[in-house]
C-alpha positions in Angstrom: -0.1 -0.1 0.1 1.5 3.4 -1.1 1.1 6.4 1.7 1.1 9.6 0.2 1.1 12.0 3.2 4.7 12.3 4.3 3.8 12.6 7.9 2.0 9.3 7.9 4.8 7.7 6.1 7.4 8.9 8.6 5.3 7.7 11.6 4.8 4.3 9.8 8.7 4.2 9.7 9.0 5.0 13.2 6.4 2.4 14.3 8.1 -0.2 12.3 11.7 0.7 13.8 10.2 0.6 17.1 8.5 -2.6 16.6 11.8 -4.3 15.3 13.7 -2.9 18.4 11.0 -4.4 20.9 11.6 -7.7 19.2 15.3 -7.8 20.2 16.5 -8.0 23.8 20.0 -7.3 25.2 21.7 -8.8 28.2 21.3 -5.9 30.7 17.7 -5.9 29.9 17.3 -9.9 30.3 19.2 -9.4 33.6 17.1 -6.6 34.8 13.8 -8.6 33.8 15.2 -11.8 35.7 15.8 -9.8 38.9 12.3 -8.3 38.7 10.4 -11.5 37.6 12.2 -14.5 38.7 10.0 -16.7 40.7 13.1 -18.1 42.4 13.8 -14.7 43.7 10.4 -14.2 44.9 10.5 -17.5 46.7 13.7 -16.4 48.5 12.1 -13.3 49.4 9.2 -14.8 50.9 11.4 -17.1 52.8 13.3 -14.4 54.3 10.1 -12.9 55.5 8.9 -16.2 56.9 12.2 -16.3 59.0 11.8 -12.8 60.1 8.4 -13.6 61.5 9.9 -16.7 63.2 12.2 -14.7 65.0 9.5 -12.3 66.0 7.8 -15.5 67.7 11.0 -16.0 69.6 10.4 -12.8 71.5 7.7 -14.4 73.2 10.1 -15.9 75.8 10.9 -12.4 77.0 7.4 -10.5 76.7 4.4 -10.8 79.0 1.4 -12.8 78.0 -1.8 -11.1 78.6 -5.3 -12.7 77.9 -8.7 -11.6 78.9 -12.0 -13.8 79.3 -15.8 -13.3 80.4 -18.1 -15.8 81.5 -21.9 -15.8 82.4 -23.8 -18.8 84.0 -27.2 -19.5 82.3 -28.2 -21.8 85.0 -26.8 -22.9 88.3 -27.3 -25.1 91.5 -25.1 -24.1 94.4 -22.7 -26.7 96.2 -23.8 -26.8 99.6 -21.4 -26.6 102.7 -22.6 -28.5 105.7 -22.0 -26.8 109.2 -23.5 -27.1 112.7 -24.3 -23.7 114.5 -25.6 -24.1 118.1 -25.9 -27.7 117.9 -28.1 -27.3 114.9 -26.8 -29.2 111.4 -27.3 -26.7 108.7 -25.6 -26.1 105.3 -24.7 -22.7 103.5 -24.5 -22.3 99.8 -21.3 -21.7 98.0 -22.0 -18.8 96.0 -20.4 -18.6 92.5 -20.5 -15.5 90.6 -23.0 -15.5 87.8 -20.8 -12.9 85.7 -17.1 -12.8 85.7 -14.6 -10.4 83.6 -11.2 -11.3 84.0 -7.6 -10.3 82.9 -4.5 -12.5 83.4 -0.8 -11.7 82.9 2.1 -13.8 82.9 5.9 -12.7 82.8 8.5 -15.1 82.1 11.4 -14.6 84.6 13.7 -17.7 84.3 13.4 -20.6 82.0 17.0 -21.8 81.8 18.0 -19.2 79.2 16.0 -21.4 76.8 14.4 -18.0 75.4 17.9 -16.7 74.8 18.8 -19.6 72.6 15.6 -19.6 70.7 16.1 -15.8 69.9 19.8 -16.8 68.8 18.2 -19.3 66.7 15.9 -17.1 65.1 18.7 -14.5 64.3 20.7 -17.2 62.6 17.9 -18.3 60.7 17.3 -14.5 59.2 21.1 -14.2 58.4 20.7 -17.7 56.5 17.7 -16.4 54.6 19.7 -13.1 53.8 22.4 -15.1 52.5 20.3 -17.3 50.5 18.5 -14.4 48.9 21.7 -12.8 48.1 23.0 -16.1 46.6 19.8 -16.8 44.5 20.1 -13.1 43.0 23.9 -14.0 42.4 23.0 -17.1 40.7 20.1 -15.7 38.8 22.1 -13.2 36.9 24.6 -15.6 35.8 22.0 -18.3 34.7 20.2 -15.4 32.9 23.6 -14.5 31.2 24.7 -18.1 30.3 21.1 -18.8 28.8 20.9 -15.5 27.0 24.2 -16.5 25.3 23.3 -19.8 24.5 20.2 -18.4 22.6 22.6 -15.7 20.9 25.0 -18.5 20.0 22.1 -20.5 18.5 21.3 -17.4 16.3 24.7 -16.7 15.3 25.2 -20.6 14.3 22.1 -20.3 12.2 23.6 -17.5 10.4 26.8 -19.5 9.9 24.4 -22.5 8.7 22.4 -20.3 6.6 25.5 -18.9 4.5 26.8 -22.5 4.4 23.7 -23.7 2.6 23.7 -20.8 0.3 27.1 -21.6 -0.6 26.3 -25.3 -1.2 23.3 -24.5 -3.1 25.5 -22.2 -5.4 27.8 -25.1 -5.7 25.1 -27.4 -6.7 24.0 -25.0 -9.6 27.6 -25.0 -10.8 28.3 -28.8 -10.6 24.8 -29.4 -12.3 25.9 -26.8 -15.1 29.4 -28.5 -15.4 28.1 -32.0 -15.5 25.8 -31.0 -18.7 29.1 -29.9 -20.4 31.0 -33.1 -19.1 33.2 -31.3 -16.8 32.0 -32.7 -13.6 30.8 -36.1 -13.0 27.6 -37.9 -11.3 29.7 -38.5 -8.1 30.5 -34.7 -7.8 26.7 -33.9 -8.3 25.7 -36.6 -5.7 28.4 -35.5 -3.2 27.2 -31.8 -3.2 23.4 -33.0 -3.1 24.4 -34.7 0.2 26.0 -31.8 1.6 22.9 -29.5 0.8 20.7 -32.0 2.5 22.8 -31.9 5.7 22.8 -28.3 5.6 19.1 -27.9 5.3 18.7 -30.5 8.2 21.1 -28.1 10.2 18.8 -25.1 9.5 16.0 -27.2 11.1 18.0 -28.2 14.0 19.0 -24.4 14.3 15.6 -23.4 14.6 14.8 -25.7 17.2 17.9 -24.7 19.2 16.9 -21.2 19.0 13.1 -22.0 20.2 14.4 -24.1 23.1 17.0 -21.6 24.2 14.3 -19.0 24.3 11.8 -21.3 26.3 14.6 -21.8 29.0 15.4 -18.0 29.1 11.6 -17.2 29.5 11.7 -19.9 32.5 14.6 -17.9 34.2 12.7 -14.6 33.4 9.5 -16.0 35.2 7.6 -15.7 32.1 5.7 -18.3 30.1 7.3 -17.5 26.6 10.2 -15.2 25.2 9.5 -13.9 21.7 12.4 -11.4 21.8 15.6 -12.4 20.1 18.8 -11.8 21.7 21.0 -9.4 20.2 24.8 -8.5 21.0 28.3 -10.3 20.6 29.6 -13.1 22.4 32.5 -12.1 24.5 35.9 -13.4 24.5 38.0 -14.0 28.0 41.7 -14.7 28.4 43.0 -17.7 30.3 44.7 -15.3 32.7 41.3 -14.5 34.4 41.3 -17.6 36.4 44.9 -17.6 37.7 44.2 -16.1 41.0 41.3 -18.8 41.9 42.3 -21.1 44.1 39.2 -23.0 45.0 36.6 -23.5 47.5 38.2 -23.9 51.1 35.5 -22.8 53.7 32.0 -21.2 53.5 33.6 -17.9 54.3 35.1 -18.1 50.9 32.0 -16.3 49.3 29.5 -18.9 48.6 26.3 -17.5 49.7 24.6 -20.9 49.8 27.3 -22.4 51.9 27.1 -19.3 54.4 23.4 -19.8 54.5 23.9 -23.5 55.1 26.4 -22.5 57.8 24.0 -20.1 59.5 21.1 -22.8 59.3 23.4 -25.4 61.2 23.8 -22.7 63.9 20.3 -22.2 63.9 19.3 -25.9 64.6 22.1 -26.0 67.1 20.8 -23.3 69.1 17.2 -24.6 68.9 18.7 -27.8 70.1 20.4 -26.1 73.0 16.9 -24.5 73.6 15.0 -27.5 73.5 17.2 -29.6 75.6 16.5 -27.1 78.6 13.0 -29.0 79.1 14.3 -30.1 82.4 15.0 -26.7 84.0 12.4 -25.2 86.2 10.3 -22.4 84.8 9.7 -19.1 86.9 7.4 -16.7 86.0 5.4 -13.5 87.4 1.8 -14.1 87.2 -1.4 -11.9 88.1 -4.9 -12.2 87.6 -7.9 -9.3 87.9 -11.5 -10.3 88.2 -14.4 -8.0 88.2 -17.6 -10.2 89.2 -21.3 -10.2 90.1 -22.1 -12.9 92.9 -25.2 -10.9 93.9 -27.8 -11.4 91.0 -28.0 -12.5 87.4 -27.7 -9.2 85.8 -24.7 -8.6 83.3 -24.7 -4.8 83.4 -25.5 -4.1 86.9 -22.5 -2.1 88.1 -23.7 -1.5 91.8 -23.5 -5.3 92.0 -20.0 -6.0 90.6 -17.0 -6.4 92.9 -13.2 -6.6 92.2 -10.6 -9.1 93.2 -7.0 -9.7 92.2 -4.0 -12.2 92.7 -0.3 -11.4 92.1 2.4 -14.1 92.8 5.2 -16.3 91.4 4.5 -19.5 89.7 7.0 -22.4 89.2 6.7 -25.1 86.9 8.8 -28.1 86.7 8.5 -30.7 83.8 9.4 -34.0 85.6 8.1 -36.5 83.1 5.9 -35.9 80.0 6.0 -39.1 78.4 9.4 -38.5 76.7 7.8 -36.0 74.5 10.3 -33.1 75.2 13.1 -35.9 75.0 12.2 -36.9 71.6 12.0 -33.2 70.4 15.4 -32.7 71.8 16.6 -35.6 70.0 15.1 -34.4 66.7 16.4 -31.0 66.9 19.9 -32.6 67.4 19.7 -35.0 64.6 18.4 -32.3 62.3 21.5 -30.2 63.0 23.7 -33.2 62.2 22.1 -33.9 58.9 22.5 -30.2 57.7 26.0 -30.1 58.8 26.5 -33.3 56.7 24.6 -31.7 53.8 27.2 -28.5 54.0 30.1 -30.6 54.0 28.6 -32.6 51.0 28.1 -29.2 49.1 31.6 -28.1 49.9 33.2 -31.1 48.6 31.1 -30.9 45.3 32.0 -27.2 45.0 35.8 -28.1 45.1 35.3 -30.9 42.6 33.2 -28.6 40.2 35.9 -25.7 40.7 38.5 -28.1 39.4 36.4 -29.3 36.7 35.1 -25.9 35.3 38.8 -24.2 35.8 40.1 -27.2 33.4 37.3 -26.8 30.9 37.6 -22.8 30.9 41.3 -23.2 30.0 40.3 -25.7 27.4 37.9 -23.8 25.7 40.3 -20.6 25.7 42.9 -22.7 23.7 40.2 -24.3 21.5 38.9 -20.5 20.6 42.5 -19.6 19.6 43.0 -22.7 17.5 39.6 -22.1 15.7 40.6 -18.5 15.0 43.7 -19.7 13.4 41.8 -22.6 11.5 39.1 -20.0 10.2 42.2 -17.7 8.8 43.9 -20.7 7.3 40.3 -22.0 5.9 39.7 -18.5 4.3 42.9 -18.5 2.5 42.5 -22.2 1.5 39.0 -21.1 0.1 40.8 -18.2 -1.8 43.3 -20.3 -3.3 40.8 -22.9 -4.5 38.8 -20.4 -6.1 41.8 -19.0 -8.2 42.9 -22.5 -8.7 39.5 -23.4 -10.1 39.6 -20.5 -12.4 42.9 -21.3 -13.6 41.8 -25.0 -14.1 44.5 -26.4 -11.4 41.7 -27.1 -8.7 38.3 -28.9 -8.9 34.9 -28.0 -7.7 35.2 -30.6 -5.1 38.4 -29.4 -3.7 36.7 -25.7 -3.3 33.7 -27.6 -1.5 36.1 -29.2 0.9 37.6 -25.8 1.8 34.6 -24.2 2.2 33.2 -26.7 4.5 36.4 -26.5 6.5 35.7 -22.8 6.7 32.3 -23.4 7.8 33.4 -25.9 10.6 35.9 -23.3 11.8 33.5 -20.8 12.0 31.0 -22.8 14.0 33.8 -24.1 16.1 34.6 -20.4 17.1 31.0 -20.0 18.3 30.8 -23.2 20.2 34.1 -22.5 21.7 33.0 -19.2 22.9 29.9 -20.5 24.6 31.8 -23.3 26.2 34.4 -20.5 27.5 31.3 -18.6 28.9 29.5 -21.4 30.3 32.8 -22.6 32.0 33.3 -19.1 33.4 29.9 -18.8 34.8 30.0 -22.2 36.5 33.5 -21.3 38.0 31.8 -18.1 39.4 29.0 -20.3 40.9 31.3 -22.7 42.3 33.5 -20.2 44.1 31.0 -17.4 44.7 33.4 -14.8 43.3 32.5 -12.2 40.8 35.0 -12.6 37.8 33.0 -10.6 35.2 30.5 -7.7 35.5 27.7 -9.5 33.4 25.2 -7.1 31.8 27.4 -4.0 32.4 
């Protein structure tokens, strides 16, 4: 459709450009979206709030407990107290108030410092959740970067594959023309047709890889789908970047998840200490105030109400409760041991992963340099093969082989780069150290 109005034409061009831009996504944008929409981060934030509320509950061991109540008797029959007055046997009804409003208060004074241990446990739990949230954000940024670059690599590989398919199709046309004049053979034709078929299959595979990479990226971003196409360049790193890395020696090395586990171990140990004090007597200051009516059955007759109060100390001692407290103490102790073993397993696994990914990173750095050299040599070979074919010294098959080598070298460069990126990100996750400012 032709647009005669220059203003409308300009607006249409502006909308088209903006639409095209909206269909692309850069790494900083992807990381921003992941930090805002990641369901894993939202879960960690909720876990942090939960731990804070648990810590708030631990203050109950220090604060007073106040409760109120009210009761009204609908019907009653008083108990009788037998008495003898002047030698005459009689009985006096034991008057019970018909209406009672009461207020009870209890302030803990001593519980064997169980309340102190519970508060320490709550503080450790909050610190653990804070470390976990920080680690989840650290991990999400790197997982986003890795999946973004995998999607970008899939796009770049499709471009390389598409260019290879175009070259093969041009070769196929040349061979068909040369076969007609008797220069090429049926063997040459069949060989090129096989290569074209393989290249077409690679195009389909590239489309699948792009779609799957976008789906995984959408999962990290907390979305059901991702229609935007990653744009940018694949970074290149030097092997010297990991020279200063020495592995994971302790939770204090920077791994947020190991720090979180360490704090959870402290939390369980402190809770075990609190629960294990069940045998210590509890002392508390108690008080009660009652506003009651034992004159008539009216609820609101203030002239018939009287007041009473009690203040004192209460001591309770759990001598035997059917082993219930003993069982809870044992459970807490074993939970602390299990979590400590889990932390040790994670630390050992982190050390193994560190060594594995460091070796892989150095390997891909060497492969990348090698593939760059292969690309230069293959490009020169293609140039010589084209000149040789024009001079009649080279055949179409030799030119085809040279171009296939160039294609493999270019694809090898992309694969080496994504291998380098993945290894470096996994190194950061195994050590908890920032080696690259992703998305900057």
